DRENZAPA-856106 format. One record per residue (C-alpha): residue number from 0; residue in one letter; x, y, z; chain. Coordinates in Angstrom, 1 decimal, always signed. Each point is the difference from the previous one (the first is absolute). Layout:
BEGIN
<rec NUM, a, <X, Y, Z>, A>
...
***
This chain:
BEGIN
<rec 0, x, <-14.5, +84.9, +64.4>, A>
<rec 1, x, <-2.2, +2.2, -2.0>, A>
<rec 2, x, <-0.8, -1.5, -3.3>, A>
<rec 3, x, <+1.4, +2.0, -2.9>, A>
<rec 4, x, <-1.4, -2.4, -2.6>, A>
<rec 5, x, <-3.7, +0.2, +0.6>, A>
<rec 6, x, <-2.4, -2.5, -1.5>, A>
<rec 7, x, <-1.1, +2.5, -2.7>, A>
<rec 8, x, <+3.7, +0.7, -0.9>, A>
<rec 9, x, <+0.7, -3.8, +0.1>, A>
<rec 10, x, <-2.9, -0.9, -2.2>, A>
<rec 11, x, <+1.0, +2.6, -2.7>, A>
<rec 12, x, <+3.5, -1.4, +0.0>, A>
<rec 13, x, <-1.4, -3.5, -0.4>, A>
<rec 14, x, <-2.0, +1.3, -2.9>, A>
<rec 15, x, <+3.0, +1.7, -1.6>, A>
<rec 16, x, <+2.0, -3.2, +0.5>, A>
<rec 17, x, <-2.7, -2.1, -1.4>, A>
<rec 18, x, <+0.2, -2.5, +3.0>, A>
<rec 19, x, <-2.8, -2.3, +0.9>, A>
<rec 20, x, <-0.2, -0.4, +3.8>, A>
<rec 21, x, <-2.5, -1.5, +2.2>, A>
<rec 22, x, <-0.7, +1.8, +3.3>, A>
<rec 23, x, <+2.4, -2.0, +2.2>, A>
<rec 24, x, <+2.9, +0.5, -2.5>, A>
<rec 25, x, <-0.9, +3.8, -0.3>, A>
<rec 26, x, <+0.1, +0.6, +3.7>, A>
<rec 27, x, <+3.2, -1.9, +0.3>, A>
<rec 28, x, <+1.8, +2.0, -2.9>, A>
<rec 29, x, <-1.2, +3.3, +1.4>, A>
<rec 30, x, <+1.2, -0.9, +3.6>, A>
<rec 31, x, <+3.3, -1.0, -1.3>, A>
<rec 32, x, <+0.4, +3.2, -2.2>, A>
<rec 33, x, <-0.7, +2.1, +3.1>, A>
<rec 34, x, <+2.5, -2.0, +2.0>, A>
<rec 35, x, <+2.6, +0.8, -2.7>, A>
<rec 36, x, <-0.9, +3.6, +0.1>, A>
<rec 37, x, <+0.4, +0.0, +3.8>, A>
<rec 38, x, <+3.5, -1.5, -0.3>, A>
<rec 39, x, <+0.9, +2.7, -2.6>, A>
<rec 40, x, <-1.1, +2.6, +2.3>, A>
<rec 41, x, <+2.0, -1.3, +2.9>, A>
<rec 42, x, <+3.1, -0.2, -2.3>, A>
<rec 43, x, <-0.8, +3.6, -1.1>, A>
<rec 44, x, <+0.0, +1.1, +3.6>, A>
<rec 45, x, <+3.6, -1.1, +0.8>, A>
<rec 46, x, <+2.0, +3.3, +0.5>, A>
<rec 47, x, <+2.9, +0.1, -2.4>, A>
<rec 48, x, <+2.8, +2.6, -0.3>, A>
<rec 49, x, <-0.6, +2.6, -2.6>, A>
<rec 50, x, <+3.5, -0.6, -1.8>, A>
<rec 51, x, <-0.6, -3.8, -0.3>, A>
<rec 52, x, <+0.5, -1.1, -3.6>, A>
<rec 53, x, <-3.0, -1.8, -1.7>, A>
<rec 54, x, <+1.0, -3.4, -1.0>, A>
<rec 55, x, <-1.9, -2.8, -1.8>, A>
<rec 56, x, <+1.7, -2.6, +2.2>, A>
<rec 57, x, <+2.3, -0.2, +3.0>, A>
<rec 58, x, <+3.3, -0.8, -1.7>, A>
<rec 59, x, <+1.4, +2.2, -2.5>, A>
<rec 60, x, <+0.3, -1.6, -3.4>, A>
<rec 61, x, <+3.0, +0.9, -2.1>, A>
<rec 62, x, <+2.7, -1.7, -2.0>, A>
<rec 63, x, <+2.5, -0.1, +3.0>, A>
<rec 64, x, <-2.4, -2.2, +2.1>, A>
<rec 65, x, <-2.2, -1.7, -2.6>, A>
<rec 66, x, <+0.6, -3.4, -1.3>, A>
<rec 67, x, <+0.8, -0.4, -3.9>, A>
<rec 68, x, <-2.9, -0.5, -2.2>, A>
<rec 69, x, <-0.5, -3.7, -1.0>, A>
<rec 70, x, <-0.3, -1.2, -3.5>, A>
<rec 71, x, <-3.7, -0.7, -1.0>, A>
<rec 72, x, <-0.3, -3.7, -0.9>, A>
<rec 73, x, <-2.9, -1.6, -1.7>, A>
<rec 74, x, <-1.0, -3.3, +1.2>, A>
<rec 75, x, <-2.9, -1.4, -1.9>, A>
<rec 76, x, <-2.5, -2.1, +1.9>, A>
<rec 77, x, <+0.5, -3.7, -0.7>, A>
<rec 78, x, <-3.6, -0.5, -0.7>, A>
<rec 79, x, <-1.9, +3.2, -1.0>, A>
<rec 80, x, <-3.3, -2.1, -0.7>, A>
<rec 81, x, <-0.1, -0.7, +3.8>, A>
<rec 82, x, <-0.4, +3.7, +0.4>, A>
<rec 83, x, <-2.3, +0.6, -2.8>, A>
<rec 84, x, <-2.4, -2.7, +1.2>, A>
<rec 85, x, <-0.8, +2.2, +2.9>, A>
<rec 86, x, <-1.1, +2.9, -2.0>, A>
<rec 87, x, <-3.7, +0.4, -0.8>, A>
<rec 88, x, <+0.5, +0.5, -3.7>, A>
<rec 89, x, <+2.9, -0.6, -2.3>, A>
<rec 90, x, <+0.6, +0.5, -3.7>, A>
<rec 91, x, <+3.2, -1.2, -1.7>, A>
<rec 92, x, <+1.7, +0.0, +3.5>, A>
<rec 93, x, <-1.1, +3.6, +0.8>, A>
<rec 94, x, <-2.1, +0.6, +2.9>, A>
<rec 95, x, <-3.1, +1.9, -0.9>, A>
<rec 96, x, <-0.9, +2.8, +2.4>, A>
<rec 97, x, <-3.6, +1.5, +0.0>, A>
<rec 98, x, <-0.3, +3.6, -1.0>, A>
<rec 99, x, <-0.3, +2.4, +3.0>, A>
<rec 100, x, <-3.0, +2.3, -0.4>, A>
<rec 101, x, <+0.7, +3.5, +0.5>, A>
<rec 102, x, <-1.5, +3.4, -0.4>, A>
<rec 103, x, <+1.6, +2.9, -1.4>, A>
<rec 104, x, <+0.2, +2.7, +2.8>, A>
<rec 105, x, <-0.6, +3.7, -0.9>, A>
***
């Protein structure tokens, strides 16, 4: 398998994603991404008829063969403090999340 995601491209992607990976993690992730690309190329190589309709899933989804939509039901958690106790920061029963640093792209 020829590598499509070279170390240079991978390092650039890691920088863009603001990931912190050690060498072992980076090597593993790059290898896995290349394996995924290989699988995609194998799928692309399957010959298909030109008149085959594009579908998003294998079974057509229309009103005739679809189940009726269910009612949305709100079920509160019996002890929300149990969930909030797992959050790193809470203020008046709201979970505080850190700001995500970002740069304006030109």
